[in-house]
N, CA, C and O atoms as a GROMACS GRO file, in nm:
protein
  344
    1MET      N    1   2.903   0.466  -1.352
    1MET     CA    2   2.752   0.497  -1.434
    1MET      C    3   2.706   0.352  -1.421
    1MET      O    4   2.758   0.247  -1.457
    2PRO      N    5   2.579   0.383  -1.351
    2PRO     CA    6   2.488   0.236  -1.361
    2PRO      C    7   2.459   0.175  -1.477
    2PRO      O    8   2.440   0.252  -1.571
    3SER      N    9   2.449   0.049  -1.502
    3SER     CA   10   2.415  -0.036  -1.614
    3SER      C   11   2.280  -0.014  -1.614
    3SER      O   12   2.215   0.049  -1.531
    4VAL      N   13   2.234  -0.081  -1.735
    4VAL     CA   14   2.080  -0.066  -1.766
    4VAL      C   15   2.001  -0.155  -1.650
    4VAL      O   16   1.894  -0.130  -1.594
    5ALA      N   17   2.080  -0.253  -1.636
    5ALA     CA   18   2.022  -0.365  -1.523
    5ALA      C   19   1.992  -0.283  -1.400
    5ALA      O   20   1.881  -0.279  -1.345
    6HIS      N   21   2.110  -0.214  -1.358
    6HIS     CA   22   2.079  -0.130  -1.233
    6HIS      C   23   1.976  -0.023  -1.238
    6HIS      O   24   1.915   0.010  -1.136
    7GLN      N   25   1.956   0.032  -1.354
    7GLN     CA   26   1.867   0.121  -1.377
    7GLN      C   27   1.724   0.096  -1.364
    7GLN      O   28   1.646   0.173  -1.309
    8ALA      N   29   1.690  -0.029  -1.423
    8ALA     CA   30   1.578  -0.118  -1.434
    8ALA      C   31   1.514  -0.150  -1.297
    8ALA      O   32   1.397  -0.140  -1.260
    9ILE      N   33   1.636  -0.194  -1.228
    9ILE     CA   34   1.591  -0.239  -1.090
    9ILE      C   35   1.543  -0.108  -0.981
    9ILE      O   36   1.456  -0.111  -0.893
   10LEU      N   37   1.623  -0.004  -1.018
   10LEU     CA   38   1.602   0.132  -0.953
   10LEU      C   39   1.443   0.172  -0.977
   10LEU      O   40   1.359   0.210  -0.896
   11GLY      N   41   1.433   0.150  -1.116
   11GLY     CA   42   1.290   0.188  -1.169
   11GLY      C   43   1.177   0.123  -1.096
   11GLY      O   44   1.086   0.186  -1.043
   12MET      N   45   1.189  -0.013  -1.097
   12MET     CA   46   1.098  -0.121  -1.028
   12MET      C   47   1.118  -0.065  -0.896
   12MET      O   48   1.009  -0.019  -0.863
   13GLY      N   49   1.206  -0.045  -0.801
   13GLY     CA   50   1.202  -0.017  -0.667
   13GLY      C   51   1.104   0.124  -0.648
   13GLY      O   52   1.021   0.126  -0.557
   14GLY      N   53   1.119   0.237  -0.738
   14GLY     CA   54   1.048   0.340  -0.749
   14GLY      C   55   0.890   0.307  -0.770
   14GLY      O   56   0.798   0.348  -0.700
   15PHE      N   57   0.885   0.236  -0.865
   15PHE     CA   58   0.712   0.204  -0.891
   15PHE      C   59   0.675   0.148  -0.786
   15PHE      O   60   0.567   0.192  -0.748
   16PHE      N   61   0.732   0.039  -0.698
   16PHE     CA   62   0.662  -0.040  -0.615
   16PHE      C   63   0.642   0.052  -0.493
   16PHE      O   64   0.540   0.044  -0.425
   17LEU      N   65   0.744   0.142  -0.466
   17LEU     CA   66   0.714   0.259  -0.360
   17LEU      C   67   0.623   0.340  -0.368
   17LEU      O   68   0.576   0.386  -0.265
   18LEU      N   69   0.568   0.386  -0.511
   18LEU     CA   70   0.484   0.480  -0.543
   18LEU      C   71   0.341   0.399  -0.522
   18LEU      O   72   0.244   0.449  -0.466
   19LEU      N   73   0.346   0.256  -0.579
   19LEU     CA   74   0.231   0.175  -0.560
   19LEU      C   75   0.176   0.147  -0.428
   19LEU      O   76   0.057   0.140  -0.398
   20GLY      N   77   0.287   0.131  -0.347
   20GLY     CA   78   0.262   0.096  -0.211
   20GLY      C   79   0.189   0.234  -0.138
   20GLY      O   80   0.095   0.221  -0.060
   21ALA      N   81   0.234   0.337  -0.166
   21ALA     CA   82   0.185   0.458  -0.101
   21ALA      C   83   0.051   0.488  -0.165
   21ALA      O   84  -0.020   0.544  -0.082
   22ILE      N   85  -0.018   0.471  -0.295
   22ILE     CA   86  -0.140   0.482  -0.360
   22ILE      C   87  -0.221   0.374  -0.290
   22ILE      O   88  -0.334   0.399  -0.249
   23LEU      N   89  -0.164   0.255  -0.277
   23LEU     CA   90  -0.282   0.145  -0.217
   23LEU      C   91  -0.314   0.186  -0.053
   23LEU      O   92  -0.429   0.173  -0.009
   24ILE      N   93  -0.207   0.234   0.029
   24ILE     CA   94  -0.245   0.250   0.160
   24ILE      C   95  -0.323   0.387   0.160
   24ILE      O   96  -0.393   0.406   0.260
   25ILE      N   97  -0.322   0.482   0.067
   25ILE     CA   98  -0.408   0.591   0.080
   25ILE      C   99  -0.544   0.563   0.035
   25ILE      O  100  -0.646   0.609   0.086
   26TRP      N  101  -0.539   0.483  -0.066
   26TRP     CA  102  -0.674   0.411  -0.153
   26TRP      C  103  -0.754   0.326   0.008
   26TRP      O  104  -0.869   0.345   0.049
   27ASN      N  105  -0.664   0.248   0.061
   27ASN     CA  106  -0.757   0.203   0.176
   27ASN      C  107  -0.793   0.286   0.277
   27ASN      O  108  -0.897   0.256   0.336
   28ARG      N  109  -0.732   0.387   0.315
   28ARG     CA  110  -0.799   0.472   0.389
   28ARG      C  111  -0.914   0.544   0.341
   28ARG      O  112  -0.997   0.588   0.420
   29ARG      N  113  -0.924   0.559   0.225
   29ARG     CA  114  -1.042   0.637   0.165
   29ARG      C  115  -1.155   0.537   0.154
   29ARG      O  116  -1.273   0.570   0.167
   30GLU      N  117  -1.117   0.422   0.133
   30GLU     CA  118  -1.233   0.334   0.102
   30GLU      C  119  -1.284   0.275   0.259
   30GLU      O  120  -1.394   0.221   0.271
   31LYS      N  121  -1.208   0.289   0.354
   31LYS     CA  122  -1.254   0.253   0.494
   31LYS      C  123  -1.354   0.353   0.546
   31LYS      O  124  -1.460   0.322   0.600
   32SER      N  125  -1.305   0.492   0.521
   32SER     CA  126  -1.382   0.593   0.565
   32SER      C  127  -1.512   0.606   0.480
   32SER      O  128  -1.615   0.641   0.538
   33ARG      N  129  -1.511   0.580   0.341
   33ARG     CA  130  -1.622   0.561   0.270
   33ARG      C  131  -1.720   0.472   0.322
   33ARG      O  132  -1.835   0.515   0.334
   34TYR      N  133  -1.692   0.339   0.360
   34TYR     CA  134  -1.764   0.231   0.363
   34TYR      C  135  -1.836   0.273   0.525
   34TYR      O  136  -1.956   0.250   0.544
   35TYR      N  137  -1.771   0.320   0.606
   35TYR     CA  138  -1.833   0.327   0.764
   35TYR      C  139  -1.869   0.413   0.763
   35TYR      O  140  -1.954   0.430   0.851
   36ASP      N  141  -1.842   0.533   0.675
   36ASP     CA  142  -1.954   0.679   0.671
   36ASP      C  143  -2.096   0.643   0.613
   36ASP      O  144  -2.199   0.683   0.666
   37SER      N  145  -2.094   0.570   0.507
   37SER     CA  146  -2.212   0.535   0.423
   37SER      C  147  -2.287   0.431   0.550
   37SER      O  148  -2.408   0.453   0.548
   38ILE      N  149  -2.263   0.362   0.619
   38ILE     CA  150  -2.322   0.290   0.703
   38ILE      C  151  -2.404   0.375   0.810
   38ILE      O  152  -2.521   0.349   0.835
   39LEU      N  153  -2.343   0.464   0.861
   39LEU     CA  154  -2.389   0.545   0.963
   39LEU      C  155  -2.544   0.618   0.918
   39LEU      O  156  -2.640   0.640   0.992
   40LEU      N  157  -2.531   0.644   0.776
   40LEU     CA  158  -2.653   0.684   0.729
   40LEU      C  159  -2.755   0.593   0.677
   40LEU      O  160  -2.867   0.640   0.657
   41THR      N  161  -2.737   0.493   0.656
   41THR     CA  162  -2.819   0.376   0.596
   41THR      C  163  -2.867   0.275   0.715
   41THR      O  164  -2.968   0.209   0.687
   42ARG      N  165  -2.825   0.258   0.810
   42ARG     CA  166  -2.829   0.146   0.903
   42ARG      C  167  -2.924   0.202   1.024
   42ARG      O  168  -2.905   0.323   1.040
   43ARG      N  169  -3.000   0.159   1.095
   43ARG     CA  170  -3.046   0.197   1.205
   43ARG      C  171  -2.964   0.169   1.334
   43ARG      O  172  -2.971   0.242   1.434
   44ASP      N  173  -2.877   0.046   1.325
   44ASP     CA  174  -2.795   0.028   1.426
   44ASP      C  175  -2.654   0.068   1.397
   44ASP      O  176  -2.580  -0.008   1.336
   45ILE      N  177  -2.612   0.193   1.441
   45ILE     CA  178  -2.492   0.257   1.436
   45ILE      C  179  -2.383   0.220   1.511
   45ILE      O  180  -2.288   0.297   1.525
   46LYS      N  181  -2.387   0.080   1.576
   46LYS     CA  182  -2.285   0.025   1.649
   46LYS      C  183  -2.169  -0.025   1.563
   46LYS      O  184  -2.057  -0.040   1.612
   47GLU      N  185  -2.198  -0.055   1.410
   47GLU     CA  186  -2.090  -0.106   1.349
   47GLU      C  187  -2.004   0.003   1.301
   47GLU      O  188  -1.889  -0.022   1.264
   48SER      N  189  -2.053   0.125   1.298
   48SER     CA  190  -1.991   0.222   1.270
   48SER      C  191  -1.890   0.258   1.380
   48SER      O  192  -1.779   0.296   1.342
   49PHE      N  193  -1.911   0.252   1.491
   49PHE     CA  194  -1.827   0.278   1.613
   49PHE      C  195  -1.733   0.189   1.653
   49PHE      O  196  -1.620   0.220   1.690
   50THR      N  197  -1.781   0.068   1.648
   50THR     CA  198  -1.696  -0.050   1.680
   50THR      C  199  -1.645  -0.142   1.581
   50THR      O  200  -1.587  -0.249   1.600
   51HIS      N  201  -1.678  -0.079   1.466
   51HIS     CA  202  -1.633  -0.188   1.359
   51HIS      C  203  -1.642  -0.349   1.340
   51HIS      O  204  -1.571  -0.423   1.272
   52ASP      N  205  -1.753  -0.378   1.423
   52ASP     CA  206  -1.790  -0.514   1.456
   52ASP      C  207  -1.914  -0.558   1.364
   52ASP      O  208  -2.017  -0.494   1.384
   53PRO      N  209  -1.916  -0.631   1.292
   53PRO     CA  210  -1.812  -0.743   1.259
   53PRO      C  211  -1.726  -0.684   1.172
   53PRO      O  212  -1.761  -0.596   1.093
   54GLU      N  213  -1.575  -0.744   1.184
   54GLU     CA  214  -1.494  -0.702   1.123
   54GLU      C  215  -1.506  -0.745   0.957
   54GLU      O  216  -1.556  -0.846   0.907
   55ARG      N  217  -1.432  -0.614   0.886
   55ARG     CA  218  -1.455  -0.652   0.735
   55ARG      C  219  -1.337  -0.705   0.688
   55ARG      O  220  -1.264  -0.606   0.691
   56PRO      N  221  -1.267  -0.801   0.645
   56PRO     CA  222  -1.122  -0.818   0.598
   56PRO      C  223  -1.106  -0.770   0.484
   56PRO      O  224  -0.993  -0.732   0.454
   57TRP      N  225  -1.211  -0.757   0.392
   57TRP     CA  226  -1.168  -0.716   0.247
   57TRP      C  227  -1.143  -0.560   0.266
   57TRP      O  228  -1.100  -0.504   0.165
   58LEU      N  229  -1.159  -0.493   0.361
   58LEU     CA  230  -1.105  -0.372   0.368
   58LEU      C  231  -0.975  -0.328   0.392
   58LEU      O  232  -0.916  -0.226   0.354
   59GLY      N  233  -0.930  -0.445   0.479
   59GLY     CA  234  -0.773  -0.439   0.505
   59GLY      C  235  -0.677  -0.485   0.376
   59GLY      O  236  -0.555  -0.475   0.384
   60ALA      N  237  -0.740  -0.535   0.264
   60ALA     CA  238  -0.691  -0.610   0.172
   60ALA      C  239  -0.582  -0.500   0.081
   60ALA      O  240  -0.475  -0.542   0.036
   61TRP      N  241  -0.622  -0.376   0.065
   61TRP     CA  242  -0.538  -0.289   0.000
   61TRP      C  243  -0.407  -0.223   0.100
   61TRP      O  244  -0.304  -0.178   0.051
   62GLN      N  245  -0.434  -0.228   0.237
   62GLN     CA  246  -0.346  -0.200   0.329
   62GLN      C  247  -0.224  -0.300   0.317
   62GLN      O  248  -0.106  -0.265   0.311
   63VAL      N  249  -0.282  -0.451   0.312
   63VAL     CA  250  -0.174  -0.534   0.328
   63VAL      C  251  -0.083  -0.534   0.190
   63VAL      O  252   0.040  -0.545   0.184
   64GLY      N  253  -0.178  -0.516   0.080
   64GLY     CA  254  -0.122  -0.508  -0.064
   64GLY      C  255   0.008  -0.406  -0.070
   64GLY      O  256   0.117  -0.427  -0.123
   65GLY      N  257  -0.043  -0.278   0.008
   65GLY     CA  258   0.045  -0.142  -0.005
   65GLY      C  259   0.172  -0.172   0.099
   65GLY      O  260   0.284  -0.142   0.057
   66ARG      N  261   0.161  -0.225   0.224
   66ARG     CA  262   0.255  -0.263   0.284
   66ARG      C  263   0.366  -0.365   0.226
   66ARG      O  264   0.484  -0.361   0.261
   67ILE      N  265   0.317  -0.450   0.143
   67ILE     CA  266   0.395  -0.537   0.065
   67ILE      C  267   0.467  -0.467  -0.043
   67ILE      O  268   0.589  -0.480  -0.047
   68SER      N  269   0.417  -0.406  -0.117
   68SER     CA  270   0.451  -0.320  -0.234
   68SER      C  271   0.577  -0.224  -0.167
   68SER      O  272   0.689  -0.215  -0.217
   69LEU      N  273   0.527  -0.151  -0.037
   69LEU     CA  274   0.658  -0.067   0.015
   69LEU      C  275   0.776  -0.168   0.064
   69LEU      O  276   0.897  -0.143   0.069
   70ILE      N  277   0.724  -0.260   0.091
   70ILE     CA  278   0.882  -0.352   0.146
   70ILE      C  279   0.956  -0.391   0.050
   70ILE      O  280   1.080  -0.389   0.050
   71LEU      N  281   0.870  -0.436  -0.057
   71LEU     CA  282   0.934  -0.478  -0.190
   71LEU      C  283   1.035  -0.350  -0.257
   71LEU      O  284   1.151  -0.365  -0.295
   72GLY      N  285   0.954  -0.224  -0.259
   72GLY     CA  286   1.011  -0.117  -0.340
   72GLY      C  287   1.145  -0.076  -0.264
   72GLY      O  288   1.242  -0.034  -0.327
   73VAL      N  289   1.145  -0.092  -0.115
   73VAL     CA  290   1.252  -0.049  -0.056
   73VAL      C  291   1.364  -0.150  -0.082
   73VAL      O  292   1.477  -0.109  -0.110
   74LEU      N  293   1.333  -0.293  -0.072
   74LEU     CA  294   1.435  -0.394  -0.093
   74LEU      C  295   1.485  -0.370  -0.233
   74LEU      O  296   1.605  -0.385  -0.254
   75LEU      N  297   1.419  -0.342  -0.315
   75LEU     CA  298   1.479  -0.304  -0.485
   75LEU      C  299   1.557  -0.199  -0.467
   75LEU      O  300   1.672  -0.209  -0.511
   76LEU      N  301   1.521  -0.088  -0.405
   76LEU     CA  302   1.623   0.031  -0.414
   76LEU      C  303   1.751  -0.005  -0.328
   76LEU      O  304   1.861   0.044  -0.355
   77ILE      N  305   1.736  -0.080  -0.239
   77ILE     CA  306   1.857  -0.116  -0.174
   77ILE      C  307   1.952  -0.214  -0.250
   77ILE      O  308   2.075  -0.203  -0.254
   78ILE      N  309   1.883  -0.306  -0.307
   78ILE     CA  310   1.964  -0.384  -0.399
   78ILE      C  311   2.023  -0.290  -0.507
   78ILE      O  312   2.146  -0.282  -0.516
   79ALA      N  313   1.947  -0.222  -0.585
   79ALA     CA  314   2.013  -0.122  -0.692
   79ALA      C  315   2.117  -0.057  -0.644
   79ALA      O  316   2.219  -0.062  -0.712
   80GLY      N  317   2.120   0.007  -0.535
   80GLY     CA  318   2.204   0.085  -0.465
   80GLY      C  319   2.345   0.008  -0.446
   80GLY      O  320   2.449   0.053  -0.495
   81VAL      N  321   2.338  -0.117  -0.369
   81VAL     CA  322   2.440  -0.187  -0.354
   81VAL      C  323   2.507  -0.223  -0.496
   81VAL      O  324   2.629  -0.214  -0.506
   82LEU      N  325   2.431  -0.263  -0.601
   82LEU     CA  326   2.468  -0.307  -0.712
   82LEU      C  327   2.561  -0.176  -0.778
   82LEU      O  328   2.675  -0.180  -0.824
   83TRP      N  329   2.488  -0.087  -0.769
   83TRP     CA  330   2.578   0.044  -0.836
   83TRP      C  331   2.698   0.074  -0.768
   83TRP      O  332   2.798   0.116  -0.826
   84LEU      N  333   2.692   0.054  -0.649
   84LEU     CA  334   2.819   0.091  -0.581
   84LEU      C  335   2.936  -0.030  -0.584
   84LEU      O  336   3.058  -0.015  -0.575
   85THR      N  337   2.876  -0.126  -0.596
   85THR     CA  338   2.986  -0.246  -0.632
   85THR      C  339   3.032  -0.269  -0.760
   85THR      O  340   3.141  -0.323  -0.784
   86GLY      N  341   2.938  -0.223  -0.861
   86GLY     CA  342   2.949  -0.231  -1.000
   86GLY      C  343   3.018  -0.147  -1.074
   86GLY      O  344   3.022  -0.161  -1.196
   0.00000   0.00000   0.00000
């Protein structure tokens, strides 16, 4: 039977996995919204095809999502190891 500490670590791992998935999906939605809106409002549609100049703030959600996924997996592994050894 896992202790309360193991359950807390397991819960945090699940939370960060869910958060990471949500952030990555949010990033895809924001990118498509941004580049689709440019197509209708600008005369020069080069940016919508080449994504030049690059918009670094559009990738911030993806970076945060990847970090959350990695952290969630690590916490789940740690909780599993603690549960098996304790």
